[in-house]
N, C-alpha and C positions, 0 to 999 in steps of 0.2 A: 883807654885807661887800663891800668894794670889790674888783672883779675884779683890778685891778692889784696889790693887796696879795696876793691868792691866787697870782697868777702869780709875783710876787717870791719868795714862800715856796717855791713849786715850784722856782724857779731856784736858790735856796740849796741845796736838796737835791741838785740836779743838779751844782752846783759843788763840793760837798764832796770827791769823789775827784779832781777837777781841781786844786783848791787843794792837796791832799796831793801830787799829782804835781809841781806847780810848786815846792812847798816844798822838795823834794829838791834842786832846782837853785838856787832864789833865794827865800829866806825872806821878804825884803822885798817882792818882787812878790806872793807868795802872801798876805801879810798885807794888802797894799793891796787886792787883789781881795776878800778876805774882808771888810775894813772897808767897801768900797764897796757890797757886797751887803747888809751889815747896815744901813748908813746909808740905802740905798734903801728897805728895808722899814720902818725907823723913821720916815723922812719921810712915807711913804705912810700909816702909822698916825697920825702927828701931823696930817696934812692932813685926815683924816676928821673931826676934831673942831674944826677951825679954821673961821673965816668969812672971807669976802671976800678981801682982799689977803693975809692970813696963810695962808689955804688955798692960794692959788695959789703963794705963795713956797715952801711946804712941798713942793708937787708939782713945782715947778721944781727944787728941791734934789734931789728923788728922781730926776728926769730926768737931772740932771747926774751924779749918782752912778752911775746905770745906764750912762751914756755912759763913765764911768770904768771900769766893768767891761768894756765892749767894748774899751777901750784896753788894759787889762791882758791880756785874752785875746789880742788882736792881738800884743802884745809877747811873751807867752809862746810863741805860735806862731812868731813871727819868730826867737826864740832857740832854738826846738826843744824847749821844756820841756813843752808840753802834749801830752796824748794826745788821744783822740777827744773833741772838744768840740762836735761838730756839733749835738747835741740841745740843749745849753745855749745855743748861739747862736740856734737857732730860738726858744727860749723867751725869750731876751733881746731878740730882734727884736720879738716880740709885746709884751713889757713896754715897750720903747721907744715903740712905737706907742700903747700905752695911756697912757703918761706924757705923750706929745705931746698926746693928746686932752684930758687933764686940765689942761694949761697953756694951751690955745688957746680 
């Protein structure tokens, strides 16, 4: 199994309470974070079965969705919505690195 896929799955588990916390203040932002995490995982799964350019495009999409998660966390932090997201950010940073490697 692709390491990035496993890391993305772990990240979703870490984001669950954070999404719930954000949702109390901003349901739209919480939904956007949830969808970005789901799409990251889905694109990584799709990329595992694609070839050539289609594989890279799926991984690039996963990378873009992972960056969107970072933006959502930054926004929630700026608004004062999020609680402790330090571990999720460490995992997300690892995922971003793995996604970068898959696209280069």
